[in-house]
LUMMARPA-348412 format. One record per residue (C-alpha): residue number from 1; residue in three letters; chain; x, z negated, y. Coordinates in steps of 0.2 Angstrom, whole numbers, plus 5000, padded with zeros to 4 digits. Layout:
<recs>
REC  seq  type  mol     X     Z     Y
REC  NUM   Ala    A     X     Z     Y
...
</recs>
This chain:
<recs>
REC  seq  type  mol     X     Z     Y
REC    1   Met    A  5129  4906  5086
REC    2   Arg    A  5146  4908  5077
REC    3   Glu    A  5146  4917  5061
REC    4   Leu    A  5149  4907  5046
REC    5   Gln    A  5161  4909  5032
REC    6   Ile    A  5157  4903  5014
REC    7   Gly    A  5171  4906  5002
REC    8   Gly    A  5178  4921  5012
REC    9   Ile    A  5160  4929  5013
REC   10   Asn    A  5156  4933  5031
REC   11   Ile    A  5138  4928  5037
REC   12   Pro    A  5135  4935  5055
REC   13   Val    A  5121  4923  5059
REC   14   Pro    A  5123  4905  5051
REC   15   Ile    A  5105  4904  5045
REC   16   Ile    A  5101  4902  5026
REC   17   Gln    A  5084  4905  5020
REC   18   Gly    A  5079  4891  5009
REC   19   Gly    A  5075  4895  4990
REC   20   Met    A  5056  4892  4988
REC   21   Gly    A  5048  4894  4971
REC   22   Val    A  5037  4898  4963
REC   23   Gly    A  5036  4915  4969
REC   24   Ile    A  5038  4912  4987
REC   25   Ser    A  5055  4918  4990
REC   26   Leu    A  5060  4933  4979
REC   27   Ser    A  5069  4950  4983
REC   28   Gly    A  5057  4954  4998
REC   29   Leu    A  5060  4940  5009
REC   30   Ala    A  5078  4937  5004
REC   31   Ala    A  5083  4956  5008
REC   32   Ala    A  5074  4954  5025
REC   33   Val    A  5084  4939  5029
REC   34   Ala    A  5100  4947  5023
REC   35   Asn    A  5096  4962  5034
REC   36   Gln    A  5096  4951  5050
REC   37   Gly    A  5113  4944  5046
REC   38   Gly    A  5108  4928  5038
REC   39   Val    A  5109  4923  5019
REC   40   Gly    A  5093  4928  5009
REC   41   Val    A  5090  4917  4994
REC   42   Ile    A  5079  4921  4978
REC   43   Ser    A  5071  4906  4970
REC   44   Cys    A  5073  4907  4951
REC   45   Ala    A  5060  4894  4948
REC   46   Gly    A  5046  4900  4938
REC   47   Leu    A  5051  4918  4937
REC   48   Gly    A  5045  4918  4919
REC   49   Leu    A  5028  4918  4924
REC   50   Met    A  5029  4933  4935
REC   51   Tyr    A  5038  4943  4922
REC   52   Lys    A  5029  4936  4906
REC   53   Asn    A  5022  4952  4900
REC   54   Lys    A  5038  4961  4899
REC   55   Ala    A  5047  4948  4888
REC   56   Thr    A  5045  4940  4871
REC   57   Asp    A  5045  4921  4878
REC   58   Tyr    A  5046  4913  4894
REC   59   Leu    A  5065  4908  4895
REC   60   Gln    A  5069  4926  4892
REC   61   Ala    A  5057  4932  4904
REC   62   Asn    A  5065  4921  4917
REC   63   Ile    A  5082  4930  4913
REC   64   Asp    A  5073  4947  4915
REC   65   Gly    A  5065  4942  4931
REC   66   Leu    A  5081  4935  4939
REC   67   Lys    A  5090  4951  4934
REC   68   Asn    A  5077  4962  4942
REC   69   Glu    A  5075  4951  4958
REC   70   Ile    A  5093  4952  4962
REC   71   Arg    A  5094  4971  4958
REC   72   Lys    A  5079  4975  4969
REC   73   Ala    A  5086  4964  4984
REC   74   Arg    A  5103  4974  4982
REC   75   Glu    A  5094  4990  4984
REC   76   Ala    A  5086  4984  4999
REC   77   Thr    A  5101  4976  5008
REC   78   Lys    A  5120  4977  5011
REC   79   Gly    A  5119  4958  5016
REC   80   Val    A  5122  4942  5008
REC   81   Ile    A  5110  4937  4994
REC   82   Gly    A  5110  4920  4986
REC   83   Val    A  5100  4911  4971
REC   84   Asn    A  5094  4894  4972
REC   85   Ile    A  5095  4886  4955
REC   86   Met    A  5088  4868  4951
REC   87   Ser    A  5100  4858  4940
REC   88   Ala    A  5084  4850  4933
REC   89   Leu    A  5079  4867  4925
REC   90   Thr    A  5080  4867  4907
REC   91   Asn    A  5087  4885  4907
REC   92   Phe    A  5099  4881  4921
REC   93   Glu    A  5114  4887  4911
REC   94   Asp    A  5105  4904  4908
REC   95   Met    A  5101  4906  4926
REC   96   Val    A  5119  4902  4932
REC   97   Arg    A  5125  4914  4919
REC   98   Thr    A  5114  4928  4924
REC   99   Thr    A  5117  4925  4943
REC  100   Ile    A  5135  4927  4941
REC  101   Ala    A  5134  4941  4929
REC  102   Glu    A  5123  4951  4942
REC  103   Lys    A  5136  4946  4956
REC  104   Ala    A  5125  4937  4968
REC  105   Asp    A  5135  4932  4983
REC  106   Ile    A  5131  4913  4982
REC  107   Ile    A  5123  4900  4970
REC  108   Phe    A  5114  4885  4979
REC  109   Ala    A  5111  4872  4967
REC  110   Gly    A  5101  4856  4970
REC  111   Ala    A  5088  4845  4962
REC  112   Gly    A  5102  4835  4953
REC  113   Leu    A  5121  4835  4953
REC  114   Pro    A  5128  4851  4946
REC  115   Leu    A  5144  4843  4940
REC  116   Asn    A  5148  4858  4928
REC  117   Leu    A  5144  4872  4939
REC  118   Pro    A  5162  4879  4941
REC  119   Ser    A  5163  4881  4922
REC  120   Phe    A  5152  4896  4922
REC  121   Leu    A  5164  4906  4932
REC  122   Lys    A  5175  4920  4924
REC  123   Pro    A  5192  4926  4932
REC  124   Asp    A  5182  4941  4940
REC  125   Ser    A  5167  4931  4946
REC  126   Val    A  5163  4934  4964
REC  127   Thr    A  5149  4922  4966
REC  128   Arg    A  5152  4906  4978
REC  129   Leu    A  5145  4889  4973
REC  130   Val    A  5136  4879  4985
REC  131   Pro    A  5129  4862  4979
REC  132   Ile    A  5114  4854  4989
REC  133   Val    A  5116  4836  4991
REC  134   Ser    A  5106  4821  5001
REC  135   Ser    A  5121  4809  5003
REC  136   Gly    A  5140  4808  5006
REC  137   Lys    A  5142  4800  4990
REC  138   Ala    A  5135  4814  4981
REC  139   Ala    A  5146  4826  4990
REC  140   Arg    A  5161  4815  4986
REC  141   Leu    A  5157  4815  4968
REC  142   Ile    A  5155  4834  4966
REC  143   Cys    A  5171  4838  4975
REC  144   Ala    A  5182  4825  4964
REC  145   Lys    A  5173  4830  4948
REC  146   Trp    A  5175  4849  4951
REC  147   Lys    A  5193  4847  4957
REC  148   Ala    A  5198  4836  4943
REC  149   Asn    A  5189  4846  4929
REC  150   Phe    A  5190  4864  4934
REC  151   Asp    A  5202  4864  4950
REC  152   Tyr    A  5188  4871  4961
REC  153   Leu    A  5180  4864  4977
REC  154   Pro    A  5162  4868  4983
REC  155   Asp    A  5163  4883  4994
REC  156   Ala    A  5151  4875  5006
REC  157   Phe    A  5138  4860  5005
REC  158   Val    A  5119  4860  5010
REC  159   Val    A  5114  4844  5015
REC  160   Glu    A  5095  4842  5014
REC  161   Gly    A  5086  4828  5023
REC  162   Pro    A  5069  4820  5019
REC  163   Lys    A  5060  4832  5031
REC  164   Ala    A  5061  4846  5019
REC  165   Gly    A  5047  4854  5009
REC  166   Gly    A  5045  4853  4991
REC  167   His    A  5054  4841  4980
REC  168   Leu    A  5064  4828  4989
REC  169   Gly    A  5080  4820  4984
REC  170   Phe    A  5075  4803  4990
REC  171   Lys    A  5063  4789  4985
REC  172   Lys    A  5047  4788  4992
REC  173   Glu    A  5052  4773  5003
REC  174   Gln    A  5066  4781  5010
REC  175   Leu    A  5057  4796  5017
REC  176   Ala    A  5052  4788  5034
REC  177   Asp    A  5069  4776  5034
REC  178   Glu    A  5080  4782  5048
REC  179   Asn    A  5095  4777  5038
REC  180   Tyr    A  5091  4791  5027
REC  181   Ser    A  5086  4805  5040
REC  182   Leu    A  5096  4821  5041
REC  183   Glu    A  5104  4815  5057
REC  184   His    A  5111  4800  5048
REC  185   Ile    A  5117  4808  5032
REC  186   Leu    A  5124  4823  5039
REC  187   Pro    A  5138  4813  5047
REC  188   Asp    A  5141  4804  5031
REC  189   Val    A  5143  4820  5021
REC  190   Leu    A  5154  4827  5034
REC  191   Arg    A  5166  4813  5033
REC  192   Glu    A  5167  4814  5014
REC  193   Val    A  5170  4833  5014
REC  194   Lys    A  5183  4831  5028
REC  195   Leu    A  5194  4821  5017
REC  196   Phe    A  5195  4834  5003
REC  197   Glu    A  5197  4849  5016
REC  198   Glu    A  5212  4840  5024
REC  199   Lys    A  5220  4835  5006
REC  200   Tyr    A  5217  4853  4999
REC  201   Asn    A  5218  4863  5015
REC  202   Lys    A  5202  4872  5011
REC  203   Glu    A  5187  4873  5023
REC  204   Ile    A  5171  4867  5016
REC  205   Pro    A  5157  4871  5029
REC  206   Val    A  5142  4859  5029
REC  207   Ile    A  5125  4867  5031
REC  208   Ala    A  5109  4856  5037
REC  209   Ala    A  5093  4857  5031
REC  210   Gly    A  5076  4849  5030
REC  211   Gly    A  5063  4850  5044
REC  212   Leu    A  5073  4861  5056
REC  213   Tyr    A  5061  4874  5064
REC  214   Asp    A  5067  4881  5081
REC  215   Gly    A  5083  4885  5091
REC  216   Asn    A  5083  4869  5099
REC  217   Asp    A  5084  4859  5082
REC  218   Ile    A  5098  4871  5076
REC  219   Tyr    A  5108  4868  5093
REC  220   Lys    A  5106  4849  5091
REC  221   Ile    A  5111  4849  5072
REC  222   Met    A  5125  4860  5075
REC  223   Gln    A  5132  4850  5089
REC  224   Met    A  5133  4836  5076
REC  225   Gly    A  5145  4846  5065
REC  226   Ala    A  5135  4857  5054
REC  227   Lys    A  5142  4875  5053
REC  228   Gly    A  5125  4883  5048
REC  229   Val    A  5106  4878  5045
REC  230   Gln    A  5094  4881  5031
REC  231   Leu    A  5076  4884  5033
REC  232   Gly    A  5062  4887  5022
REC  233   Ser    A  5045  4884  5029
REC  234   Arg    A  5048  4895  5045
REC  235   Phe    A  5050  4910  5034
REC  236   Val    A  5034  4907  5024
REC  237   Thr    A  5023  4914  5037
REC  238   Thr    A  5032  4931  5038
REC  239   Lys    A  5027  4948  5033
REC  240   Glu    A  5040  4949  5021
REC  241   Cys    A  5038  4934  5012
REC  242   Asp    A  5034  4937  4994
REC  243   Ala    A  5018  4924  4993
REC  244   Ser    A  5000  4930  4995
REC  245   Asp    A  4992  4931  5012
REC  246   Val    A  4980  4917  5007
REC  247   Phe    A  4996  4906  5004
REC  248   Lys    A  5003  4909  5021
REC  249   Gln    A  4986  4907  5029
REC  250   Gln    A  4987  4889  5022
REC  251   Tyr    A  5001  4886  5034
REC  252   Ile    A  4993  4894  5049
REC  253   Asp    A  4977  4885  5047
REC  254   Ser    A  4984  4867  5044
REC  255   Asp    A  4989  4854  5055
REC  256   Glu    A  5000  4839  5054
REC  257   Ser    A  4988  4828  5047
REC  258   Lys    A  4986  4838  5032
REC  259   Ile    A  5005  4837  5026
REC  260   Glu    A  5007  4822  5013
REC  261   Ile    A  5019  4815  5001
REC  262   Ile    A  5014  4818  4983
REC  263   Gln    A  5022  4812  4967
REC  264   Ser    A  5027  4827  4957
REC  265   Pro    A  5026  4828  4938
REC  266   Val    A  5045  4831  4938
REC  267   Gly    A  5048  4813  4944
REC  268   Met    A  5051  4816  4962
REC  269   Pro    A  5042  4814  4978
REC  270   Gly    A  5037  4831  4986
REC  271   Arg    A  5030  4836  5002
REC  272   Ala    A  5015  4848  5003
REC  273   Phe    A  4999  4853  5011
REC  274   Gly    A  4985  4841  5004
REC  275   Asn    A  4970  4851  4996
REC  276   Ala    A  4956  4849  4983
REC  277   Phe    A  4967  4852  4969
REC  278   Ile    A  4979  4836  4975
REC  279   Asp    A  4963  4826  4978
REC  280   Lys    A  4958  4829  4960
REC  281   Val    A  4975  4823  4953
REC  282   Lys    A  4973  4807  4963
REC  283   Lys    A  4958  4804  4955
REC  284   Gly    A  4964  4808  4938
REC  285   Leu    A  4953  4823  4935
REC  286   Lys    A  4968  4834  4931
REC  287   Val    A  4975  4832  4913
REC  288   Pro    A  4986  4847  4906
REC  289   Lys    A  4981  4851  4887
REC  290   Ser    A  4999  4856  4883
REC  291   Cys    A  5017  4861  4889
REC  292   Pro    A  5019  4880  4886
REC  293   Phe    A  5036  4882  4896
REC  294   Gln    A  5047  4866  4896
REC  295   Cys    A  5054  4872  4911
REC  296   Ile    A  5059  4855  4919
REC  297   Lys    A  5071  4842  4910
REC  298   Thr    A  5063  4828  4919
REC  299   Cys    A  5045  4833  4916
REC  300   Asp    A  5035  4823  4902
REC  301   Ile    A  5019  4831  4898
REC  302   Ser    A  5013  4816  4890
REC  303   Lys    A  5013  4807  4908
REC  304   Ser    A  5010  4823  4918
REC  305   Pro    A  4994  4825  4927
REC  306   Tyr    A  4997  4845  4927
REC  307   Cys    A  5009  4859  4924
REC  308   Ile    A  5019  4860  4941
REC  309   Val    A  5025  4877  4938
REC  310   Thr    A  5008  4884  4934
REC  311   Ala    A  5000  4875  4950
REC  312   Leu    A  5014  4883  4961
REC  313   Tyr    A  5012  4899  4953
REC  314   Asn    A  4993  4899  4956
REC  315   Ala    A  4995  4894  4974
REC  316   Ala    A  5008  4908  4977
REC  317   Lys    A  4996  4920  4971
REC  318   Gly    A  4982  4914  4982
REC  319   Asn    A  4972  4903  4970
REC  320   Met    A  4973  4887  4980
REC  321   Lys    A  4959  4879  4969
REC  322   Ser    A  4971  4878  4955
REC  323   Gly    A  4987  4874  4965
REC  324   Tyr    A  4994  4869  4981
REC  325   Ala    A  5008  4873  4994
REC  326   Phe    A  5025  4864  4997
REC  327   Ala    A  5029  4863  5015
REC  328   Gly    A  5041  4855  5027
REC  329   Ser    A  5037  4842  5040
REC  330   Asn    A  5035  4855  5054
REC  331   Ala    A  5026  4869  5043
REC  332   Phe    A  5010  4866  5053
REC  333   Arg    A  5018  4872  5069
REC  334   Glu    A  5017  4890  5064
REC  335   Thr    A  5001  4899  5071
REC  336   Lys    A  5004  4918  5067
REC  337   Ile    A  5011  4929  5054
REC  338   Ser    A  5028  4936  5060
REC  339   Thr    A  5042  4948  5055
REC  340   Val    A  5058  4940  5049
REC  341   Lys    A  5067  4949  5063
REC  342   Glu    A  5055  4940  5076
REC  343   Val    A  5059  4924  5068
REC  344   Phe    A  5078  4927  5070
REC  345   Asp    A  5075  4933  5087
REC  346   Asp    A  5066  4916  5092
REC  347   Leu    A  5078  4906  5083
REC  348   Ile    A  5094  4914  5091
REC  349   Asn    A  5086  4915  5108
REC  350   Gly    A  5081  4897  5108
REC  351   Phe    A  5098  4893  5103
REC  352   Lys    A  5105  4902  5117
REC  353   Ala    A  5094  4894  5130
REC  354   Lys    A  5098  4877  5123
REC  355   Thr    A  5117  4881  5125
REC  356   Glu    A  5115  4889  5143
REC  357   Glu    A  5105  4873  5148
REC  358   Ala    A  5119  4862  5141
REC  359   Gln    A  5133  4871  5149
REC  360   Ser    A  5125  4872  5166
REC  361   Arg    A  5123  4852  5165
REC  362   Ile    A  5141  4851  5163
REC  363   Gln    A  5145  4862  5178
REC  364   Asn    A  5132  4852  5188
REC  365   Val    A  5142  4835  5183
REC  366   Phe    A  5159  4843  5189
</recs>
């Protein structure tokens, strides 16, 4: 694997750990990934629940929690640390300002189009900006708007396909349509990005995500032009992952038949492990009494069957009766708890083996 450059930041191993909220990817997992040469990513979603006893309100607790998680990661690694911030968060601006002030290396912004993201940068800011998109059209719009309004182009893109875990940037009927597969949308994004690279003489690497699991997957997608990959579910079953052991065991004990598409209260389809909690939702047995957080712009309490941030927090803490686990399409393949180093070794060795196999075929032809 070749090293990855994002806005002048050198990433020795082109593997980004996906941001997983609520409470799944925090400073512990992020630092461990960064120590292996990849990009460790803290998810800021729902941090207010974990730090609620240390602040006067939920929104302030999010700010305090993000500061603390970034600082803890910095103490544990000299590697590259990013923060995943959903554009749909009601406190999106607070999270962006806090991330930039704490000098995190990269912001990964998805769950909507972060059209104003460069506006938060100051002359002395060091944080790079990487939008997460699911189409070439979205990449083109972001590039055009950022350049016109802020004279800034993205430092990279993450293109996320429909096999990812958690909230998905597709309609439900598109998830099984090959026209929306990662292999189909990646070339579209690459074409659009190349136009801006050539026009403005700036390299904008494209990172592929969504359902990638092993070195073979990485080899194939990088042969298509991706400069790096983002993996989330693969890192859940690591010792360093910040989720509870009960949450991790959900991955290990499940099989492919237990992964399903749900309709999230935030108005997007999501991929998760089905369980008793989700069954109750389907039967109409879950009804929230109130919305104490107002954490997502698109979440309507009058129509929501449950509070998603609470459900995800409960699951992360091991209370699966009151929540559920998001998971990518290949999450069921993990059978044991590993270290982050073991995962990196497996991914790199698998990639090398596939590379050597391909080179051997070429030599045999000639």
